[in-house]
N, C-alpha and C positions, 0 to 999 in steps of 0.2 A: 679484791688483790690488786695491786699495782706492779704492773709489768715493764720492763724497759721499753725504748722508743723502738726496737726490733718486736717485741713483744706486741707492743700494741698496733704496728703496722699489719703483722702477718696474723693477727687474732682476728682481723676483720673478716666479714662474711663477703668473700669475693665473689665475683661472676663466676669464675671457673670452678669455685667451689659449688654454688647453686647449681652450675650444669652437672656435676659428677653427683652430686645430691639426686638431682632429679633422675640420673641414670640410674643410680641405687634405689630409690623409691620405686622408679617405674617398674623395674626388674621383679620389685617383691609386690606390685599392686596385680591383682587380677585382672585383665581385659584392658590395661593399659597400652595405649599404642605409641610405641618409642620412635618419634620420629625426632628427636632432640640430639641426644648425645653421641659422640664419636666411637662408639664400638662398630667394630668392623663387622662385615657379614660373618655367620658361620656357614662357610662354603663346604656344601658336603663333601667335595674331592679334596678339599685342602685339611678337613678334620680325618676324614681318613689316611690322607698322607700323614699327619701329624701323629696319629695312633701308631701306623706302622714304624715311623722313625722313633718314637718314644721305646716301643720293644726292641728296635734295634741298638739302639743307646743302651737301654737296661741290658740286654744280653752282653754286650761288650764290657759292660762295667763303666762306660763314659758318664752315663747319667747318674749314677750314684757317685761318681769321682766328683762331678760338677757340684753335687751338693755339700759335700765333706772336705773340702778344700778351699781356701781362699786364693783368688787371683792377684795380681799385682795390681795397684792404684789405677794402671794405665788399661786393665782388662786382660782378657784370656788371650794370651799370644798367640796361640795355634789359630785362634779365629782372627786377629788383627792381621797376621802374616798371610792367611790365605785370600782375606778380603782386598790386601793391598796388591795382590797377584791378580786377583780378579778385575779390579779396576784399571791395573796397567795393560791387561791383555785387551780387555773390552774396548777401553777408552784411549790407552796410550798415555794416561796421566802419570807423571813422573812421581809417584809417591812412594814411599816405604812404610813400614810399621812404625816408624817415627812420627809420620802424619796422622795416625789414628789415634784417638782416645774413645773409650767406652764410658757410658754414663748409665745411671739406674732410670732410663727412659729419656726420652726429648726434654720433658719438662726441666729435668734437674740440669741438663745441659744448656738450655736457655738461660737459666737462673743463674749458672755459672758464667756464661759469655755476657750477659747484660751486665752484670755487675762487675766483671774485670774489664768492662770497655765503657760503661756508663757511670755517671756520679762524680763525686768529687776527687780530683787528681793531687797529687802530691804538691804541686805548685798551687792549689787553693782554684782553679780554674774548674768549673763543671761542664760535662759532656752529655748529650743525650743520644739515644737509637733512633736513627730516622727510620721511620717505616714510610716508602715513597708512596704507597698506595692503600687507603683506608677504603673499606673494612679489611682487616687483617685477623689471625687467629687471637682468639678471645684469651687463651693461656698466655700471652705475652704479658697481658696487662696484671699489674700487681705483683710481677716478678722481682722489679727491681728494690734493692734496699733502701734507695732515697726516693723521696716522691717527685714526679714532673719530670720523669727522664725518660718520655717518648715525645717524639713529635710526627705528624703524619700528615699528608696532603690528599686532598681529594682528588678523584680520578676523572679523567674526562671518560663519558658515558657515550658509546657508539651504539645508537638504535640499529639492530638487525631485522631482517626479516621472519615471519612466523613468530613475533611476539617475543624475539629474544634479544637481549642486548649484551654488551662485553665492556669490561672495564680497561682501560689503559692508563699506564703513568704519564700524568701532565708534567713534562720535564720543563715546560716554559716557567711552570712556579716553583719547581723544586730547588730548595736553597741551601747547599753544603758549604758550611765554613768549619770554623775551629771549635763551634760549639758541638759539632757532631763527633761522637766515639766510633761509631759503626752504622752502616746501612744494612737493613735487615727486609727479607721479602719471602714470603713462601712460594712455593711453584712445584707442584699446584697450589691455588691459595684456599685455604680452609679459612673463611667459610663460603666461597663464592664459587669454587670450580675453576676460576680463571687461571690460566698459565699466561705468565710474562712472555712474550716474545722474544725470540734470539736476538732481535735489535734492542729490546729493552735491556736485557740482561747485560749485553756489550756496553749499552750507556750506562748503565748503573756501576758495571766495572770500571769504567774510566773514570766514572765521578770518585768512585772510592780510590782509584789508585792517584789520580790529581791532589786528593787531599790526603793522601798518607792514612787512609782507615781502612779496615776490612770492609768486605760484602759479606754479609751470612746470607745461603740460601736454605732455607728450612726444607727439605725433600723428603717431608715424610711419607709423601703417595706418590713420588716421581720415580725416574730411572737410576740404575738399572732394575732397581727392587722397590717396592711391590709393583711398580709399573701401572699405577692407576693414573694412567694421563692418557688422554684420546687426540692430543694433538701430534705433530711429527716436529718435534722440537728438538734441539742439540743439547745434551748434558752439558753441563759447565763447571768447570774448576781450573783454578791457578794457584799460586802461593799466597796471593793477596785473598783468596776465597776461603770461607768458613763453609763448610756443605755438612749439614746436620740431617742423618738418616735415621731410621727406626725399623724394628722387627715387627711393632703394632699391626702394622695395616697389611702384613702377610698373614694376619689372623693370630697374632700371639701377643695382645696387648698386656696380658697378666705377667709375663716374665719380665718386664719394664726393662728393655735394653734399647739406649739411645747409640748413637755412631757419630762422632765428630771427626771430619776429615779437614786438617787445616795444617798451616805452617808448622815447624817444629816449636817455634816459641810458644804459639797459642796451645799445641798439643801439650807440651811439658806444663805449661800453665794450668790447663785443666787435670793432670794428672796428680799434679800436687794438689789442688782444690779437692778431688777425690779421696786422696789419702787421709786429708785431714777432716773431711765432712763425714765419708762413708768407708773409710779404709779401702775399700776396692768395690767396683761395680759386681752384680751378679754374675754367676757363672752359667747359669742355666740357658738364655738365649743365645750366648756364644757358642754354646755346645751344639745345640740344635742349628746354627748358622753354619757352622764349619762344616758339619757334617753335610747339610746341602749344599755346599761350594764343592765340597771334597767329591760330592756323588753327582756334580753337575745339575742338580735338581733347582737350584735358588734361581737363577735366571728362567730355566725354562717352565717352572709353576707360575712365577709372575706373568710370562708372554702368553703361555697356554691356558692357565685357568682362570688366575686372578684377574688379569685387565679385560678378558672379554666377558666375564661374570658381571662386573662392575658396569661396563659398556652398555650391556643388555638392560640391567636394571636400571640404569639413568634414563634411556631411551623410553623404557616403559613409565617410568615414574612422570616424565614430561609429557607423554602423551596422554596419562590420567589426567594431571593438572589441567591440561588445554581443553580438554573434554568437560571438565568440572567446571572449571572458572574462564566464562567467556567475556568478561567485561575487558574493553579494549585498556583500561588504566593498568591491567595486571601483566607483568612482564617477568621472564625467566632469564637469569643469567647464562649465557651458552655454556652448556656443561662441557669443559675441557679436561675433568680429572677430578680428583680427589671423591670422597663418599657422600658430597652434599649437593644440595641444589639452593639457589639464592633465589629468594622471591621477592619481587618488587611489587608493591601495591602503591601505584602512584596517585595522590590525592587522597589516601586512608584517612577518615575523618578522626580516627584515635590512633595512638600509638601501638607499635607491634608488642609493647611491654602489656598493655590491656590485652591484646590479642591473645597474647601467649596467656593471660590468666583465664580468660574466656575457655581457651580451648584445653587447659588444664583441667578446668572443672567438668568438661565434658570428655575427660579421657584420652585426650591428644597431648602429647608432649612435644613442644618445637623449641627452638631458641630466639628470642627477639633480637632483632638486628642491633640494637641500640649498643650492647655489649661489645660489637666489634670494631667501633669506630675509635680507636685507642690512639691517645696523643694530638687528639683536635683540638684547635684553637678556638674554635667558633662552633656553636651549634648549626646543624645542617637538617632541614625538613628530611631529606631523602633517607638519612639514618633512624628515622622513627616510621619508616614504611616498608622495611625489609624484614624478613627473618630466614633463619636457616634450617632446612629440613634434611635429615637423613634419608636415604632412600632404598637402604639395604633391607628393609623387612619384608616379609612375604607379600605376594602380591594381593592378597585378600586384607592384610593390615594395611598396606598403602592405600588401596581403594576406599575401606573405611575411613582412613584418616583424613585423606585429601576430601572425600566429601562431608567431613565435619567441618575442615579448614573453609571449603567452598560455602557452606552454608552461613558459618560465621562472618566470612568477609563480605558476603553479601547482605547481611543484617548490618554491618558497619557502614558499608556505602548508602543503604536505605537512612540509617539514622543522620548521616551527613546532609 
């Protein structure tokens, strides 16, 4: 069968499709140790909370109403208004309901945004999305309608004590000109757990404003919810910022609710795209989130349950890794947020694609680092030496998986 150009592009087996297939297959494979996908932890206290909330919403009729009625293409009015008030009250941001659009998950939001701001313009010019620091989120790749719509830059690498390191934006190399349609960065960063400093965000904002382009901040793990962030940083938004949030990492990935906070022109464009592509975003997620805001629970559970849980899990996983892998060439990106650890095996004689295959054969799923270096102009050995590891599994599974990773890495170094 012959497909259109659109069909040919989106019919490819992409990196994000492989990641999600691995996640699905792993869940169905007995004994598979899932250290790859981005599924959040099943936090017992949060599952209890969602169970109780479901019963409350069922008793009130709100749950059934959310399933039997369309919302408008902007999303559920009640939630949008309550979220605008929450952000005003918490941070003093001058936003109204006209600044917020909901989508069917963050992946849909980024598809809209990237194709709104990159690609071929009416005057024939072509613009790209600038990722100021690679590695970046695997889900950005292949989301553009046109090819070659991303450009990214290698980071500065700061070596820290205790076998840790940290990426920083290399502003000396960053180039922003008329070929850039927007700057985009995740904070905290998936895959590395890196958190851009306040100074880096301010510099990126100035670059964006000076070039009259938006700064997109992927805040799926950040403040004020789900608050999977371990550094004392300042949340950021202004009328040139597109802040993307999600309910997934609260523990609700299955309800697919993305949140975009932007100026009214971008918000209206996303609303129009919603109407054309999906009529309206789903209603279940906004119904739960509105209840959580009105009951005063959204920020409370993020601060008191979610953040401490992930902080402890991250610390535990780092300790396990450092005890299991003592080779001085092994380093871990400083865990500052998100639900992953980024492992760097310097001078590894095989690629992490090969390491991924070996680990999968032994029942451990990770994600090879090569997938995350989107928009690079030249190959970089570092990109073949890193992998992303989810740290949300039970301590028993984490230890079993890390033991196998340590064994395969040792074998690979010996081969070299």
